[in-house]
C-alpha positions as CSV (number, residue, x, y, z in Angstrom):
1,M,24.1,-9.2,27.0
2,S,25.7,-8.9,30.4
3,P,23.6,-10.2,33.4
4,N,25.4,-7.6,35.6
5,K,24.0,-4.6,33.8
6,S,20.5,-3.2,33.8
7,Y,20.6,-2.3,30.1
8,D,22.4,-3.4,27.0
9,A,21.9,-0.1,25.1
10,V,20.9,3.5,25.4
11,V,19.0,5.0,22.5
12,L,19.5,8.8,22.3
13,G,16.5,10.4,20.7
14,A,12.8,9.8,20.8
15,G,11.8,10.8,17.3
16,V,10.5,8.4,14.7
17,L,14.0,6.8,14.1
18,G,14.9,6.5,17.8
19,L,11.6,4.9,18.8
20,S,11.6,2.6,15.7
21,S,15.2,1.5,16.6
22,A,14.3,0.9,20.2
23,L,11.5,-1.4,19.2
24,E,13.7,-3.4,16.8
25,L,16.4,-3.7,19.5
26,A,13.9,-5.1,21.9
27,E,12.6,-7.6,19.3
28,K,16.2,-8.8,19.1
29,G,16.3,-9.4,22.8
30,L,18.4,-6.4,23.9
31,R,17.4,-4.4,27.1
32,V,17.0,-0.9,26.0
33,V,16.3,2.6,27.5
34,V,15.4,5.7,25.5
35,V,16.8,9.0,26.6
36,A,15.9,12.3,24.9
37,R,15.5,16.0,25.5
38,D,12.1,16.0,23.6
39,L,9.7,13.2,24.2
40,P,6.9,11.9,21.9
41,E,4.3,13.7,23.9
42,D,6.0,17.1,23.1
43,L,3.9,17.6,20.0
44,T,4.3,21.4,19.9
45,S,8.0,21.3,20.4
46,T,10.1,22.6,17.5
47,G,13.1,20.9,19.1
48,F,12.6,17.8,16.9
49,A,11.1,17.2,13.5
50,S,8.9,14.1,13.9
51,P,5.6,15.8,15.1
52,W,5.6,18.1,12.1
53,A,6.1,15.7,9.2
54,G,3.6,15.4,6.3
55,A,4.2,11.6,6.7
56,N,3.2,9.7,3.7
57,W,5.2,7.0,1.9
58,S,6.6,8.9,-1.1
59,S,10.0,7.5,-1.9
60,F,12.8,9.4,-3.5
61,A,15.4,6.8,-2.8
62,T,18.4,6.8,-5.1
63,S,20.6,4.0,-3.6
64,E,20.1,0.4,-3.1
65,A,20.3,0.8,0.7
66,E,17.6,3.6,0.6
67,R,15.3,1.5,-1.6
68,R,15.7,-1.5,0.8
69,R,14.7,0.6,3.8
70,D,11.8,2.2,2.0
71,T,10.6,-1.2,0.8
72,I,10.7,-2.7,4.3
73,T,8.7,0.3,5.6
74,F,6.2,0.2,2.8
75,R,5.4,-3.5,3.7
76,H,5.2,-2.5,7.4
77,F,2.6,0.2,6.6
78,E,0.7,-2.2,4.4
79,R,0.3,-4.6,7.4
80,L,-0.6,-1.8,9.8
81,S,-3.2,-0.3,7.5
82,K,-5.3,-3.5,7.7
83,T,-5.7,-3.3,11.4
84,M,-5.2,0.4,12.3
85,P,-6.7,2.4,9.4
86,D,-6.9,5.6,11.6
87,L,-3.2,5.4,12.0
88,V,-2.1,4.3,8.6
89,R,-4.4,4.6,5.6
90,P,-4.2,3.4,2.0
91,A,-4.4,6.3,-0.4
92,D,-4.2,7.0,-4.1
93,S,-1.4,9.3,-5.2
94,A,-1.2,11.5,-8.3
95,Y,2.1,13.1,-9.2
96,M,1.6,15.7,-12.0
97,W,3.6,18.0,-14.2
98,N,3.5,19.9,-17.4
99,E,7.1,20.4,-18.5
100,E,8.3,17.5,-20.6
101,G,11.0,15.4,-18.8
102,V,10.3,16.8,-15.3
103,Y,9.4,13.5,-13.9
104,G,9.2,9.9,-15.2
105,E,9.2,6.2,-14.2
106,Q,10.1,5.5,-10.6
107,W,12.0,2.6,-9.0
108,Y,8.9,1.6,-7.0
109,Q,6.7,0.9,-10.0
110,D,6.7,-2.9,-9.1
111,L,6.3,-2.3,-5.4
112,T,3.3,0.1,-5.2
113,P,-0.1,-1.3,-6.5
114,N,-1.8,0.2,-9.5
115,Y,1.3,2.2,-10.7
116,R,0.5,3.8,-14.0
117,F,0.9,6.8,-16.2
118,L,-2.2,9.0,-15.9
119,K,-4.2,9.9,-18.9
120,G,-7.3,11.9,-19.9
121,D,-9.8,12.5,-17.1
122,E,-7.4,11.1,-14.5
123,L,-5.4,14.4,-14.7
124,P,-6.8,17.5,-13.1
125,R,-7.5,20.4,-15.5
126,G,-4.3,22.2,-16.5
127,F,-1.9,19.3,-16.2
128,K,-0.4,17.3,-19.1
129,H,1.4,14.4,-17.5
130,G,1.2,12.3,-14.4
131,I,1.8,9.0,-12.6
132,G,-0.6,7.4,-10.2
133,F,-0.1,4.6,-7.6
134,H,-1.4,3.4,-4.3
135,T,0.5,4.3,-1.2
136,F,-0.1,5.1,2.5
137,T,-0.6,8.2,4.6
138,L,0.0,8.6,8.3
139,D,-1.0,11.0,11.0
140,A,2.5,11.9,12.2
141,P,1.7,12.9,15.8
142,R,-0.6,9.9,16.2
143,Y,2.0,7.5,14.7
144,L,4.7,8.9,17.0
145,G,2.3,8.3,20.0
146,Y,1.7,4.7,18.7
147,L,5.5,4.0,18.6
148,A,5.9,5.4,22.1
149,S,3.1,3.2,23.4
150,Q,4.6,0.2,21.7
151,V,8.0,1.0,23.3
152,R,6.6,1.4,26.8
153,S,4.4,-1.7,26.5
154,R,7.6,-3.7,26.1
155,G,8.9,-2.3,29.4
156,I,11.4,0.2,27.7
157,P,11.7,3.4,29.8
158,V,11.5,6.7,27.9
159,I,13.4,9.2,30.0
160,R,13.7,13.0,29.6
161,Y,17.3,13.9,30.0
162,R,19.5,16.3,28.0
163,V,22.8,14.8,27.1
164,S,25.6,17.2,26.0
165,S,28.2,14.6,25.0
166,L,28.2,11.2,23.5
167,D,30.5,9.9,26.3
168,E,27.9,10.8,28.9
169,A,25.5,8.3,27.5
170,Y,27.5,5.3,28.5
171,S,27.0,5.9,32.2
172,L,23.9,8.1,32.8
173,P,22.5,8.7,36.3
174,G,20.0,6.1,37.3
175,I,20.8,4.0,34.3
176,G,24.3,2.7,34.9
177,A,27.0,1.6,32.5
178,V,26.3,0.4,29.0
179,D,28.7,-0.5,26.2
180,L,26.4,0.5,23.3
181,V,24.6,3.7,22.4
182,I,22.3,4.4,19.4
183,N,22.8,8.0,18.2
184,A,19.4,9.0,16.8
185,T,19.8,12.7,17.8
186,G,18.9,14.2,14.4
187,L,20.0,17.8,14.3
188,G,21.6,17.4,17.7
189,A,24.4,15.4,16.0
190,R,25.8,18.7,14.8
191,T,26.6,19.9,18.3
192,L,26.7,16.7,20.4
193,L,30.2,16.5,21.9
194,G,32.0,13.5,20.5
195,V,30.0,13.6,17.2
196,E,30.0,17.2,16.1
197,D,29.1,16.4,12.5
198,S,29.4,19.6,10.5
199,L,27.6,17.9,7.6
200,V,24.3,18.0,9.6
201,H,22.0,20.9,8.8
202,P,18.4,21.8,9.0
203,V,16.1,22.0,6.0
204,R,13.2,24.2,7.1
205,G,9.7,23.1,6.2
206,Q,6.4,25.0,6.4
207,T,3.0,23.5,5.9
208,V,-0.6,24.4,6.5
209,L,-3.0,21.9,8.2
210,V,-6.6,22.3,6.9
211,K,-9.9,20.5,7.3
212,A,-11.2,19.0,4.1
213,P,-12.6,15.5,4.8
214,H,-13.7,14.9,1.2
215,V,-10.1,15.2,-0.1
216,R,-8.7,11.7,0.0
217,K,-5.9,11.7,-2.7
218,N,-2.3,12.5,-2.3
219,I,-1.3,15.1,-4.9
220,N,2.2,16.3,-5.8
221,H,2.8,19.0,-8.4
222,K,6.3,18.3,-9.7
223,D,7.0,21.3,-11.9
224,A,9.5,23.9,-10.7
225,H,7.8,26.9,-9.0
226,E,8.7,30.5,-9.1
227,R,10.7,30.1,-5.9
228,P,12.8,26.9,-6.3
229,E,12.7,26.1,-2.6
230,E,8.9,26.0,-2.6
231,K,6.9,22.9,-3.4
232,C,3.3,21.8,-3.8
233,Y,1.9,18.7,-2.2
234,I,-1.4,17.6,-0.6
235,I,-1.5,14.8,1.9
236,P,-4.8,13.7,3.5
237,R,-4.3,12.4,7.0
238,P,-6.0,9.3,8.3
239,G,-8.4,9.6,11.2
240,P,-11.9,11.1,11.7
241,E,-10.8,14.7,11.8
242,G,-10.6,15.1,8.0
243,H,-7.3,16.9,8.2
244,V,-5.1,17.5,5.1
245,I,-1.5,18.7,5.1
246,L,-0.6,21.4,2.4
247,G,3.0,22.0,1.7
248,G,5.5,23.3,1.5
249,V,9.1,24.6,1.5
250,Q,12.5,23.1,1.6
251,Q,14.9,25.8,2.9
252,A,18.3,24.4,3.6
253,G,20.3,26.0,6.4
254,R,17.4,28.0,8.0
255,W,16.8,27.5,11.7
256,D,13.8,29.8,12.3
257,T,10.6,28.1,13.3
258,Q,8.0,30.9,13.0
259,P,5.5,30.4,10.1
260,E,5.6,33.1,7.4
261,P,2.2,34.4,6.4
262,D,3.2,35.1,2.7
263,T,4.6,31.6,2.4
264,A,1.4,30.2,3.9
265,R,-0.7,32.0,1.3
266,R,1.4,30.8,-1.6
267,I,1.2,27.2,-0.3
268,I,-2.6,27.4,-0.2
269,E,-2.8,29.1,-3.6
270,R,-0.7,26.4,-5.3
271,A,-2.7,23.7,-3.6
272,L,-6.0,25.1,-4.8
273,K,-4.7,25.0,-8.4
274,A,-4.0,21.3,-8.0
275,C,-7.1,20.5,-5.9
276,P,-9.9,23.2,-6.0
277,E,-12.0,21.0,-3.7
278,L,-9.9,22.2,-0.7
279,S,-12.0,25.4,-0.6
280,T,-15.7,25.8,-0.2
281,D,-15.8,28.7,-2.7
282,G,-12.5,28.3,-4.7
283,T,-10.7,31.0,-2.7
284,V,-8.0,31.0,-0.1
285,E,-10.6,32.4,2.4
286,G,-12.8,29.4,1.7
287,V,-10.1,27.0,3.1
288,E,-10.7,25.9,6.7
289,I,-7.3,26.4,8.3
290,V,-6.5,24.3,11.4
291,S,-2.9,25.4,12.0
292,H,0.3,26.7,10.5
293,N,3.3,24.5,11.1
294,V,7.1,24.7,10.8
295,G,9.6,21.9,11.3
296,L,13.3,21.5,10.8
297,R,14.2,18.4,8.8
298,P,17.4,16.8,10.2
299,S,19.4,16.5,7.0
300,R,23.0,15.7,6.2
301,E,25.2,16.3,3.2
302,G,25.7,12.8,1.7
303,G,22.6,11.4,3.3
304,I,21.9,9.5,6.5
305,R,24.8,8.3,8.6
306,L,24.0,4.7,9.5
307,E,27.0,2.8,10.7
308,L,28.7,1.3,13.7
309,E,31.6,3.1,15.3
310,E,33.8,1.5,18.0
311,R,35.2,3.9,20.4
312,V,37.3,4.2,23.6
313,I,36.0,6.5,26.3
314,G,37.5,7.9,29.5
315,N,41.1,7.9,28.3
316,G,41.5,11.6,29.1
317,T,43.5,12.3,25.9
318,D,40.9,13.4,23.4
319,G,40.4,17.0,24.7
320,R,36.6,16.8,24.6
321,L,34.6,18.9,27.1
322,V,33.0,15.8,28.8
323,P,31.4,16.4,32.2
324,H,33.5,15.0,35.1
325,G,32.8,11.4,36.0
326,A,30.6,10.9,33.0
327,T,32.6,8.2,31.3
328,G,32.2,5.4,33.9
329,G,35.7,4.0,33.6
330,R,39.0,5.0,31.9
331,G,39.9,3.5,28.6
332,R,36.6,1.6,28.3
333,Q,35.9,0.1,24.8
334,V,32.4,0.8,23.7
335,A,30.4,1.3,20.5
336,V,27.8,3.6,19.0
337,V,25.4,3.0,16.1
338,H,24.8,6.3,14.4
339,A,21.4,6.8,12.8
340,Y,20.9,10.4,12.0
341,G,20.6,12.8,9.0
342,I,17.6,11.1,7.3
343,G,16.2,14.5,6.2
344,P,12.6,14.3,4.9
345,A,12.6,10.5,4.6
346,G,12.2,9.7,8.3
347,Y,8.8,8.1,8.3
348,Q,8.9,6.3,5.0
349,S,12.3,4.7,5.9
350,S,11.7,4.3,9.7
351,K,11.1,0.5,9.9
352,G,13.9,-0.3,7.5
353,V,16.3,2.0,9.4
354,G,15.3,0.5,12.7
355,E,16.0,-3.1,11.5
356,E,19.4,-2.0,10.1
357,V,20.3,-0.4,13.5
358,A,19.3,-3.5,15.3
359,D,21.3,-5.8,13.0
360,L,24.4,-3.6,13.6
361,A,23.9,-3.6,17.3
362,V,23.3,-7.3,17.7
363,G,26.3,-8.0,15.6
364,Y,28.5,-5.9,17.9
365,V,27.0,-7.5,21.1
366,R,27.6,-11.0,19.8
367,R,31.2,-10.2,18.7
368,R,31.9,-8.7,22.1
369,A,30.4,-11.6,23.9
370,A,32.5,-14.1,21.8
371,K,35.6,-12.1,22.4
372,A,35.0,-12.1,26.2
373,K,34.8,-15.9,26.2
374,L,38.3,-16.3,24.6
C-alpha cells in the first residue's frame, strides 16, 4: 500500500462478485474503489445478471476449488440467517426425479443439515425418488443492496463509469493511478479491450416471480424435460412479500432479454406439477404473477477465470485501441485479478470467490512492496 496513492485497487463491476470482492479487500486493509457501468441500484437493468438471480444455495460444484468456495459461502449464509432472516432464510429443499440414475448422492451431504433420501409421504405425488436437505434462500435484489450498503459503510466509493479497456482502469479520472485492478466485469470480459475473452458467453435465464407466501420449500425437478434447455425449480424468497421464483431456462449463447410468453406458461405448468399449492385453483390462471424476468448468466467455457495476471501497460506496442492518455505512464508494471465467468453460481460462491480474490490481491501487494525495498 503506497501512502502516495488514494487507492490500492480498482474493482471493475458492481455485481455480487465485484461487491463481495471489494468487501474482502477492505477487510484485508486495502483502499478500494468500485467502478461499474451498472450499479446495485439498477435493479431493472439487463446489463448485469445479479438482480435477476433465483439466489439460493444449491451447489453443483465439481472441483475442489468450487466446493471450497461454496462451503465458505454456505457458512457465511448460515451466520447471516441468524441475524437477518429477511435477507437470508433457512429453507428445506427437495430435489425430485423419476428416471432411475438421474440424480444421486451429492458432495455436500456432510455440509448441509438433515441431508437424506426422501421416502414415502416426503415425496409429492407422481415422484419416485428424491433427496432433501436444509439450505438457504436469498432475495437477490435485497442481498445486492445489502452488499452495496456494507461497501459504502466502509468508505468505499461506488462510481458509475463505463470503462472500455482494462488499461484505462489503472488511471481513471478522479481516482488516479493504481497498480491493481479486480476484473469482475462478467459478460463484459468478452469485449473489454485487453481481456477480450472469447470463452465468455451468456446463458439466458427466464423466470416468473409469483406471490405464494404459504410455499416455503425449495423444489427442483431433476428429470429431463421435453425441451432440454428448460428446467423446473421453485425458490421461495425471504422477506414479508411472500414471493417465490419459478424457473426456468438455460439457453447458452442467447442475448435477448425479452420474456417469452410461451416459455413463461411452460414454467408455471411444470411448477404446478411439482407444487400445486402455488395456485389458488390448480390452474395457471390461479397463480398470482408479480413479474416476468430475464437475465443473462455470465458464463465461460471451462468455468470461472479466477487468477492473478501481471501486465505491463503504456508500452505502445500491443496494438490495443486504448484511449489516449489512459495508461498513466509508459511501461508501468501492474496486475489484475480476474474474477469472471461464474455462470449461475454467483451468489452461492460469492463469499468464497471474494476471499480468494483478496488473497491473490494481498499476495501481489506484499510481493511488490518487498521488491520495492530491495
